[in-house]
Steps between C-alpha positions, in 0.01 A plus 500: 500500500366771271130582447383357160278802441808718471622284207193567279504769225281800579166504307506710184358850520257604222625788288187717466651712224578188300151367576348818355725523195499135398158389620314248281253779421522859390474786752395846391428821689315790340493863604161675525543620139529136386870532417725219615685568825681167525505157334690188592757325282262214419249732335773701328645178354158393373456842339856490352615806697765568758343571840627859495327570166145440622445760779335815370321328210119525483344167585327501161842484326527139616150408389344414166248750366212287622678448834555874539133575437398233749742637761373858467128422474468206738799442725568855622130591559443178696813563708372847590166349604618207714878527534580163341438292189595132498566246226438710196640399162697753303734485201846661527743568216878455500755743360513293178119508468415149616173463690503318833173404671516588870290451810527779760394604849500868595462681834531864598730631777369818660621732777320568827302783336381267225722641230625258238872419532546201270315233314677167543457220247610139498512361148508136386562365153180330382607366162425137588182591682371717215589227250311253714203738517509542123516124457202463731308764302597332173394162636169642618444668162581172325262313730225755436563479125486121516179518701352744250598275209353203683178693561484605134559140394224387736260758358590404143463131583160555658392714204622231261311232694185713499536555126547127445192423708297762314620361168408147608157616615443688174610195303253280687223758462581538131477127434184456708312803368604461138415131504161569655400793282621354172302182562162665433576658160687184396197291595281740304726467196497122530120493526468738205727281286293192580176684423640629168525138389126459558360826357208470266479857373722802430320691777606242759859516370507880538367469855768251603772698320404814695517302824843366410628844396386637835694226682808570289475872580480422873805275478693761301421764761625269776822430309555874436455568871749229593752638250459851641548361850814309397650803325426718803656255747807416292573846363448709814167640382254490217633653178319748278484524124544816297354803677357812341249773575163328463135609510379241749122545487457283186724235656292490818171502307616193306573311825157589639331387177680163503413418861145635472434269204636206699286594803182659361323453834732748674452879507819699433496881535789706363604862537811598308656849480821425314569783257876490568719222350692280744854371446458125547495151356133499393460119471634461854262767630217312329619179668510670843149642448367166376635326810341757732166493320502119486571493873203731566272281287618187682481629858252786484131482591322376182197728550701824534677694223877515462614864490809598300661844504797624300641851512810712465587741779809644665719359220381148583274244337257333743280200432268348759272194496240471776250227581251426776509183706665361810807698612843341473622368836818637660662158466423491129628858458848387610529254209276667243778586253699181551514241219256206502286656773128465425339559839151360545382377160193311390546172309381669180762771518799436273849648504852443622501774762754702300277783378555748784867406530558571130297822523718622787816409303374696196433798729854483642653470152327829407632673812151494650308343784203269539308548825183349642241614753222274620213601728154363562340660194784502247832351395706731279828440317681818389788509254704821476803583285677814370392634161860510380836366624721751688737546205223608263 
């Protein structure tokens, strides 16, 4: 009886030459001058060459321009330093000019004296991997863009909500303040009308008519302020009328005269040095000044003078109104130029709380600023604007 082991086929023997030539990766050996010593058939096929055509070529002939620069400036120096370089990406180019993304490992082979004999590379096609990497990068970029858009939408939504809340608050303040402050002059008009029916002499009629005219003037001023506020809020800022170069001293003197006659008990000191005309909307400047002076009369110490200074210097027009009295608190400073803010007011003090807001809007419309300083002895509002617009 025969031995069964003798009936079996002998195990196959691996053909090392075939393994090298037809390996599932590219093999490449470089001489010390970076010319190709040998390449397997797999790499030659990828590069569209016959295996015998590749030896002797510079390695850079098989690389894209960017790949060649990377090989010379990164791969070769690192190989000299450590003798190997693993898993680096590099782009190779075929005979017909097609680019193929590759992933390579490189190691040096040296003799016993340390001299470089060859640099051996194993090369793998990385088309799918690089596409996957690009897809990952694109997906991350898309996610970041979506996150950024979401963040922008959140910011816009929050800003819109804040604006809606502010608008609602302003609307409530507008209704409350306007209703409150119009009640007094309306009551005065109503009382005056009733008294006119009972007058017994022309002198009494003139007295009641003057009282009624004063109430009408107060109501008209309130309505003008509300209209300025509405135009400023709806149109992105308060608008100006026709502007021209104006001598402002007579305009300011007129405002002082009007308020001094209405408040004869108050002392108002002025110092004007305004020989140079100013390019402005003069009625608006008068309105700004009237609001500042009226504010000083309302909130300043009644037994101390109000000091007004106007001058031209450094190509700017400056106007300041200062009064004595209690300093403005830090909390009040934060809201001083906001609409409908009146701070601490006495029951006898009238107004919608729009004066300083409108004054600041007039300053902005003229390309200027309205600033305030308040210390123990003095509160001072200072308006500054250029004498002429930049184009003139």
